[in-house]
N, C-alpha and C positions, 0 to 999 in steps of 0.2 A: 331185581335188587335182592341180594341175599344177605346184606349186612344192614346195620343201623348207622345212620349218620346224624350227628348233632352239629348244627351250624349256628354260631352266635351272629345274629343280624344287627342288633343294637346293643351298644355297651359304651361305657364312659370313654374308652380309648379305641382308636382304630387300629386293627391288626395290619400287618404288612400285606395289603391287597389293594389292587387298583380301584380308585373311585369310591372308597369306603369313607364314611364320615362317623365321628364319634359323637355321642350325646350322653347326658346324665340319664341313664335308664337301662333297661334290659329287655331283650327279646331273643328267642332262640327257636330254630326249626328242628323238630324231631321227625326224621324220615326213617320209617321202618319198612320191612318188606310188604306190609299191609296197610300202612296209614301215613298221613302227613299232618302233623300237629304243630301249631305255633304256640309256644309258651311265652306269654306276655308280648307287649307291642311297643316298648319304649314310650317316650313322651310325645311322639308324633312328629319329630323332626326328621328322622332318618329311616323309618321302616320301609317305605316304598322305594326310596332312593337306593338304600343298601340292598334290598331284595332284588332290584333290577340289576345292580352291579354284580350280584352273586348269581344271577340267572335263576332266581327263585320265583315261581309263579304263585303269588298269594291267592289268586282266584281258584287255585286247585286244592286249597286246604280242605282237609276232612273235618277239621275242628280247631278250636282255640282253647287254650287253658290260661286262666288268669291266676297268678300266684297270690295276689292281694290287691286291695283297691286303691293304691297310690297312683298319682298321675304319671309317674315315670315308668309304670308298667302297663298302663291302660290308655294313655293318651294317643297311641297310634291306631286304636281300633277302627276309626273311621277311614284309615288308609287302606283297609282291606277292601278290595273291589266287591261291589254288590253283585249278587248272582241270584238266579231264580230258585235254586235249591237252598233250603235253610242251612245256616251256619250254626253249628252247635258250639256254644261257649260254656266250658266247664269252670265252675268257681264255687266258692263257699257262699252261703246265703248272705253274709255280711259284706259282700262286694260293694254294695252301694251305701254303706254306712258313712256318716259324715266324718271325714278324717281331716285333722288340722295339725299344723305346726304351731306350737305355742312356746316360743323362747321366753325366758324369764324377763319380765318388765317390758314385753313387747306385745303387740296385738296378734291375735290368731290369724293364720293364713290358711285358706282351704287348700289341701293337697290331695284330695280324693279324686275319684274317677270323674273326668270332665263331661261325661255324657249320662243321660238318664237311660234307664232300661227301655222305656217305650221308644226313645229316639233310636237306639241301637236295633231294636226289633224291627222298626220301620225302615231304617236306612240300609241295614246290612242283611235283612231277613234273618236276624239272629234269633236263636232259640236257646234260652238259658237252662242249663242242667246244673242245679245246685246240689252240692254234696257236703255233708258234714262228716261222713265216715270214709274209711279206706275203700276205694272203689276201682274196679277195672273198667276204664273208660274206652279203651281199644284193646285188641289182643296184645297182651304183654306190656301194656302201659297202665300204671296204677296211680290214681290221684290219692294223695295222702289223707285227705280229710283233715279234721282238726287234730293238731299235734299236742299231746300232753307235755306239760312243762315240768319235767322231773329233775333236771339238772340246774341247780341254782346259780351256777357260775356263768350262765349264758349272758351275753351283753344285752343291755337295755338302753333306751333313749327316752328320757322323761319328757322331752319336748314334743313327742308324738302323742296326740290326744284324740279322743273321739267325742263328738257332740252327742249329748243325751238331753232329755227334757229337763234334767236337773243341772245341766251345765257341762263343762268339759271334764272328762275323766281320763286317766291314762288308757291308751288304746291297748286292749288285751291281745290284739291281732289274732282273734279266733279265725280270721279268714286266711291267715298265712298258710299256703299250701305248696307242696312240691310234688314232683313226679318220680316214680320208680319205673325204670324201663328195663325189661328183660332183653338182653342182647346176646349174640353168640359168644362174646367175650366174658359175659357175666353181668350182674345187675349194675345199673348206672343210676345215680341220683342226680336229678336236675332241679335246682332251686332258683327262686326269683331273688329274694332278699334274705331268706332264712331268719325272719323276725322271731320265729319260734325257737331259734337256737340250732346251730348246725349239728350239735351233738344230740339234742332232742330229736331232730329229724332222723338221724341215722338210727337211733334207738327205736324210734317209732316204726320205721320201715323194717328193722330187724325183727321186732315183735310181731308185726303183721304178716310179713312175708316168709319168715323163717330163715332168711339169709343172715349169716353171721359175718360175711365179708362182702365188700362192694368193689367192683372193678374200678369205678370212677365216681367222683363227686364233682359236679360242674355247676358254676353259677355264683350268685351272691352268697356270702357267708355271714354278713353283718359283723364280722370280727373287727372291722374298723372302728366299732363303737365299744370295744372291750373297755371295761372300767378299770381293770388292773391287769398287769402283764400275765398273771397266773391264769386268767381266763383263756388267753391264746395258748398258753402252755398246755392246759388241759384239753383244749380242742385238738391240738396237734397229737397229744397222746391218744385221743379217741380215733383219729385217722389211722394211727398205727394199730390200735386194738382191732379195728375193723379191716385191717390189711388193705386199705384203699391204695390201689396201684397208680391212679392218676388223680391229682388234685388240681383242678383247672378253675381258678377263681376269677370272679368278675365283680363289677359294679361296687357294692357297698363293702367289699373286703377291705378297701383302703390301701394306700401305698405302703404304709409302715408294716401293717399285718402281712401284706403280700410279700414284702421283702423278707420278713422273718420266715414265712412259709417256704419261699424259694431256698433260703439258706438251709433250712431243716431238711427239705425233701428232694432238692436238686433235680435229678432226672424224672422224678415222679410228679414234678410240678409244671404247670403251664399257666401263662397269662391268657385268659380266654377273652380277648377283645373282639370287637366287631369285625367280622370277616374270618375269624378262627373257626376251624371245624375239626372233627375227629370221627373216624370210622371205627365201628366195633363189630 
């Protein structure tokens, strides 16, 4: 294999492929000439089913990357077949923090990872590699680490909270992480939900890697939660500033934001649903 392929396995919508199911969540396979990494696992409804339909062998993974500790990105972990050799799981140390949804005037609902670290270590032979900094986790594949929040216009969702000894506080999403993948076509960014803000993520990777352009940005953008239209406008300007050639959105981008992105970028845009893939 001389190229890199990114395949979306789990996503809110099914792409035009046989036997694929959609679910609220995200998972993508990163296959490079030297490694096979799964980023996120969906919520546990479709990972094994869709991987089988796409002829993806989850038992052959070299590692797993978790973008953050929400159930719709971690719930499929137990669908990865157990094996004798350890399975390295890359994540931020806050992966197991207590995450809740707390709408106004309603009770809190737990929306964090549905498994404990010891349970995953026992069942999957998982070995957790926690990173807070920008780290090369495989040749040409870089884990973002904690992303600085320098752009104030990024969307936020006040319903998403974290449990602390003092009670619920707004979730700072210190665990929100993305990947930068060096490909023959150029650097590609793969996100889970982009709770850090898609512009902050691009700025962070530019600062850490030295790249001032990105061939593609793939995954969730969280732009579906933009509080005012100017937030999406400024994000689109950033895609142009970084000369992103392919903007392939998933999951928490939302229908309205995705429609505006398609209208703006046309041939540079793709709906990256479950079953979609691209070679670089």
